[in-house]
N, C-alpha and C positions, 0 to 999 in steps of 0.2 A: 493554588501554589504560587507564591510570589517570588520571582527570581531576585537574587541578591542585586542591589543597586551598586554596580561596579564603580560609579563615579564617586561614591562615598569613601572609597579606599584610596583615593588619590588626592593630592593637594588641591585646595580651592584655588580658583583662578584669581590671580592678582589683578587689581584695577588697571595697572599699566599694560596688562596682557590683552585687554579687551580692545580690539581694533574697531573702527567705525563699521566695517563690513560685518564683523561678528556681532556687534550690537544690533544692527539692522536685521540680521538673521534671527537673533534670539528674541527681539522685542515683541513681534506679533504673537509668539507662543509662550512668552514668559509667564503670564498669569495662569495659563493652562497647565504649564509644567509644574507650577507651585501647587495647583489644585491636585494634579495627578500624584505628586509626591505625598500630599496629605492622605489621599486615598490609599496609596501603597502602604503608608504607615498604619492605617486602620486595618488593612488586610493582614499585615505582619502581626498585628496584635491579636488576630483571630486564631485561636489554637487549632481550629479545624483545617487551616491552611498548611500544606506541606512546604517546607523550605528546601530549595534546591541551591546548594552551595558548592559549585565547582571551584577548583583551585583558581586563584585570580589570574594566573598566566596561562591557564589551560581550560577553556570552556568545555572541553570534551573529556575531562578527567573522569575516570570510572567512579560510579557511585553505587551504593547499595539501595535497593528500593525500601520504602517505609515498612512493607510487610514481607514476610518470607514468600518466595516465589520459585517455582520450578523452571519457569521460562526465562532463559538468559538471552536468547536470540530469536529473531523472527525471519522467516522466508515467506514472502507474500507473492503468490502467483495469480496475477489478474489477467483474465481472458477478455481482452478489450473488445467490446461489441455485444457482450451478453450471450453466452451459450444457452441453448434451449435445454432447460431441465427436463423437458418431456421426451427428449431424445437421448438423455444420459443417465439420470438418476431417479426421476419421479415417474414410475411405471403406473399407467392408468388403463387397465383393460376396458373400462367403461368408455373411455375416449375412443378406443379402437372400434367399438361397436357403433359409435356415433359418427364415424368418419364419413364425410360427404353429405351429411344431413345439415339442414339450415340451422344456424346458431339461434338459440332461444333469445327472445327479446330481453329477458332479464339480464343477460350477459352484456347487453349494450346500453341499457338505460343509465343515464347519468355518468357514463364513462368517457374518457378522452383517449383517443388513439392517434398513432402517427400515420398508419397506412391502412386503416379500415374505413371504408365508405359503404353505406348501405348495409345490407344484411349478408354477412359472409357465411361460408360453409365451415363446419367443424373439420378439424384435421387430426386424424389419429396418429399414434406414434409411427415414425418412419423406419424404425429399426427394432428388431426383437430384443427382449430383455430376458435375463436369467438371474437366479439367485446365486450368490457366491460366498465362499468362506464359511466359517462356523457361525457367523452372525446372520447369514442368509440375506444379505443386503442385495437389493435389485440393482443391476447395472446393465446398460445396453451393450450390444456386441461391438460398439464403436470404441470401447475402452478395454480391450482384452488384457492388456498388461496391468493397468491399474486395478482391474477386477481381482487380481491375485492378492491385492493388499487391502481389501475392504475391512479386514479385521483390525487394521491400524487406523481406520478413518472414523471420524465423528461427523456425520452428515446432519446439517440443519436444512430441512426442506421448506421451511415457512418464513424465509427471509422476506422482509418488506422494506420499501423505500417510498419516499414522497415524490420522486422524480421519474418521468417516463421518457425524457430525452437524454441522449448519451452523455453529453458534456456535463450538465448539472448532476446527473446520476453518478458519474465517475467521481466528481468532486465530493458528492455526498458520501461515497464509500470511503474515500481516502482522507477527507478533511472534516467530515461531519457537517458540512454546510454546502449548499448549492452555489452560492456566489463565490467568486475567487477571493483570495486574500487570507484564508485561514490556514494554520499550520497543518501539514500532513501528519498521518499517524507516525511515520518514521521520524519526523521532527520532534513530536512530543516525546517519543521513546528515547531518542538520543539526548534530548534536553534533560530528561529525568534520570537517565542511567549513564550517559557518557559513552565512551568507547573503551573496549578492552585491548585495542591495538593502537598505539600512539602513531604508527606509521601509515595507517589507512583511515579513511573517513568512517564515521560510525554508521552512516546511512548511504548505501550504494544502490543505484538504479541501473537495470539492464533491460534493453529493448530488443524486440524481435517482431517480425511480421512486415517490416518494410516501411513503417511510418510511426510518428508519434501518436499518442492518444489525442482525442479531439481538443482538449483544453491544454495539451502540452505540459510544460514543466510546472504548471500550477499544481499538478497532482503530487509533486514531491517538493514543493516550496515550504519555506519556514514561516510564512505569514508574518504575524506580529512577534514571533520569537526571533532572537538574533540569527542572522543569516548563516552562521557557522553550522546550524542544525538542519539546513536544507540538504536534500539528497544530491549526491554527486553521480552524474551519469557516466558510466564506463562502457567500453566496447569489448566485445569478445573476439575481435579480429583487429590486427594492426596495433596502432598506438592506443593503449587502454584509455587514456584521458587526453583529449585533443589539446595541443599547445602546452602540455606539461613538460615535454622534453626540451633540453637546451638547444638553441639554434647552432648551426655550424660556427665554429670558432669560439664558442663559449664553453669553458671548462666548468666542472663541478666546483672547483676551488674559487673561480672568479664569480660564479653564481652565489657562493656562500658569502663572499665579501660584499656583493651588492645587497643581499638580504640583510646582512648585519647593519649596513649603513641605513637601509630603509627602516629597519626596526628602531634604530636610534631616533630617527625623525618621527616615526609613529608614536614612540613613547613620549617624546617631547610634546606632541600634539595631545596625547592622552592626559598628560600632566596638566596641560593648560586648560583643556576644554572638557575633560572627563566624559567623553562620548564612549559608551560601552561598545559601539560598533568598531571602534579602533582596536579593541582587544580581539574582536573577530577577525579583522584584517590581518593582524599579526599572526594569529593562529592559522589562518588559511594560507598565508605565504609559507609558513614553516611546514604545514601539512603538505603543500605542493612539493616542497623541496624533498621531504622524506619519501613522498610517493614516487618520485623519480627513480628511487632505488627499489622500493617495496612493491609497487604496483606491477611492473613487468614480470616479476617473479611469480606473484600469486595469480596473475592472469594468463600465465603461460601454460596452456593445456597440453603442450607437447611433453611436459614432464609426467603426465599420467600414463598408465600402462595401456597397451592396446586393448586389453580386456575391458578396462574401465571405459575407454572411449567407445567401444562397441556396445557396452551395456546402455549407455546414454544415447547412442547414435550421434555422437559429437564428432565434428570435423574441425580441427584447428585452423583450417584455411578458409572457413566460411562462417559468417555470422548466422546464428540460428538459436531457436529456443532450447534445443538440446545443449548447445554450448553454454547457454546462460544457466541452465539447471546445474551443470557440472561446476560452473564458476560459483554459483550460490553455495554449493557444498564447500568449495575451497575457501570462500570468503568467511563463512561462519566458523570454519575450522581455524581461521586466523583471528577470530575474535570480533569480526564486524558485527555490530549490534542488530542492524535491520537491513535486509536485502529485498529489494522490490523488483519483481519481474513483470513487465508488461508485454503481452503477446497480442499484436493487432490481427484482426481479420475474422472475428466471430459474429459479425452483424448479419444474422441469418435471414435476410429478406429474400423475396423472390424476384427482385428486379434485375438481378444480374446472375449469370451462371456461376461466377466465381464466389458468390456470397450465399447462394441458396442452400437449403438444408440437404438437398440431394447431390450437391457438388462440393462447394467450398467447405461446408461443414465437415464432410468426410475427410477432406484434406487436413483441416485443423486438428481433428481428432487424431489422425495418423501422425502428425507432426509433434503432438504434445504427450500422447499416451505413454509411449516408451520412456521418454526422458523423466516424466514425473514419477513413474514407477521405479526407475533406476535411482532417482534422488532419494525417495523414501527408503529403498533398500540400502543404499550407500550410507545414509545418515544413521540408520539403525545398526548396520554392521560395525560402524566406527564408534558407536556409543554416543553420537551427537544428537540423536533424536530425543534422548532423555532430557536435554536442556534446550532443544530447538523446537519452536512451533511452526509448522508449515500450514499455510492457509491457501485455499483455492476458491475462486469465484469470479463472477462478472459484476455488472452494475445494476441489473434487474433481470427479470425472467421473460418468458415468452408465452403468448396467448394459446389456448387450446383451439382457437379458430384460425382459419387461414386468412391472411391479409388479402385485400382485394382493392388495390389502388384504382380509384376511378369507378369502382363497383363492378369491374369486369373480371374475366378469368385470367389467371396468371399462368404463364408458360412454365415457370419454375415454382417449387414449393417453398413457402416462407411463412414465418409467424411474426406477429406484431409484438411491440414492447408490452411488458406486463410488470408493473411495479408491485403487484399485490402478492406475488409468490415466486420465489426463486430459491435455488439450492446453492449453498456454500458448504465446504467441508474443511475441517481442521484435523491435523494429525501431529502426534508428538507430545511434547512436555505439557503437562497440566490438564489435558482433556481426556475424557473417557474414550476408549477405542471400541470399534466394532458396534457402533450404535447409530441410530437415527433419532433425531429430535423433531417433533412437530409432524403434522399430517395435513396435506391439502385436501380439498374437496374431491369428489370422484373424477373430475376432469382436470385437476391440477391448476385451477384458475385462481382460487383464493385460499388463504390459510383457514383450515377447519379446526385445528387444534394446536395450541401453543405457538401463536404468531411471534416472530422475533423481528423487531424493527432494527434498523442499522444502529440506532443509538444503543440498543441492548447489546448488540454485537461489540460495539466499541467499549462499552462498560465492562463487558466480559473479558475482552482482550487486555484492557488495562489491569483488571483484577488478576489475570494470569501472570502479568508482569510485576505484580506487587504494589499496585496503585489503586486508590479509591478514586473513581472517576469524578466524584463530587468535589474532592479536595485538591485534585490536580488541575489547577486553574491559573490564569494570568489576568491581571487587571488591565483591561484595554477598552477604551471608549466608554468608560464608566461601568463596565460589566466584568464580572468574573467569568472570563471566556474559558470554555471547556471543549474538549473533543466531542463530548456528548451533547453540547449545546445547553440551552436553558430549559428544554422540555424534559419531562420525566424519562428516566432510563433505569434499567435494572440489570443486574448480573444474572446470567442464566446458570444458576448453580447446578442444575441437573446434568449439565455436560462437563462440569469440572471434576477432575479425578480426585 
């Protein structure tokens, strides 16, 4: 997919407009720019490429996808730190029988681990499981509220990734690449579809758990796409967007005059130099101005009924995952295209009481179970689930054996990182409900049936939004860059409704 070259829509720079400073800036990259333009022209001539043509003055203008799609909006719930699938969704009776026994050598040979040294012991499920709903899906007793909604879920038990450290694995989930610098899923989606609300960003990020993910804002960056498509971080308490409010003594009318003058100067610069980022700057200033009026209203949880606040467990006076789930519903209700929630604290190692499976893990389950169930019920009751896709998951899975830093015994119970099998689920528009896809081996260590790489997950997500992952690309550094990368990826049609 080759984005329209905005510089072609504006007048060519006159010779007398080229200052010495500008000449020196352009000279080292001039030949490269000419070559890139020629490659772009070739890409545009390729009929397999999808053309993205937003309105010249509005890079977030709403667009229809190339193919019919049920999914109009996405809410992505990322549990930062990687929840243990073996304590939530992947029930393994055989692992329970092996609890406390030495790990087989075959589980260790040729593998890399973060916190396993020597020969660890196997670790059985820490909580009881039961079947729920008409679908009979297994869920542990840590998620009693979500268990009531299993017939709305589509569980993928055989997710796989190439990364076993948190930062690169989180980047792999949200950008399709372990190194920093690639666009996030939300950026790809808002680039391809724009926003349905001109007064709010198309891509909004909400945080809980007390800190940023390890790689920070790179998880919602726009990479090589224009910066207008990066995620905008908002807060569920206090000022929704920091520094967006006018300072004391500055009225909305005076702010409008300043922005008008600034836009005039930016358009002169755009006319002279044709830099597409100038269009982004104009759009972002205008968006910030409109958000001053729109954001406080949509982020005001006090307008919700007491019953709704209770259902989510939300408190307008505190920042929490519950607040963010309720805000996610309010945002998609207002036409925001992509809402990303990050909840920190799921790194279930045994080194600290606050993080171990028998302490911190229980707390995180309790903090998230009720709000997620309320979100699904609320979206369904309002008819929003028919056009909204809800996604839940972490960055990798957990091992069936107990970690043993230094080869010794652990005071608290924890599992090591496992990139070969983890569980994600989706609910809502476009996916089959009340089903599980894939099956892991008897102890939940690797995929035994229907493995799903993250590239396949990304391809499926784009398919649900109306895009072909192979033709949705941008020419950058001599390659047609895609969310799914250059390796093979496939759509998982068996989970598509």
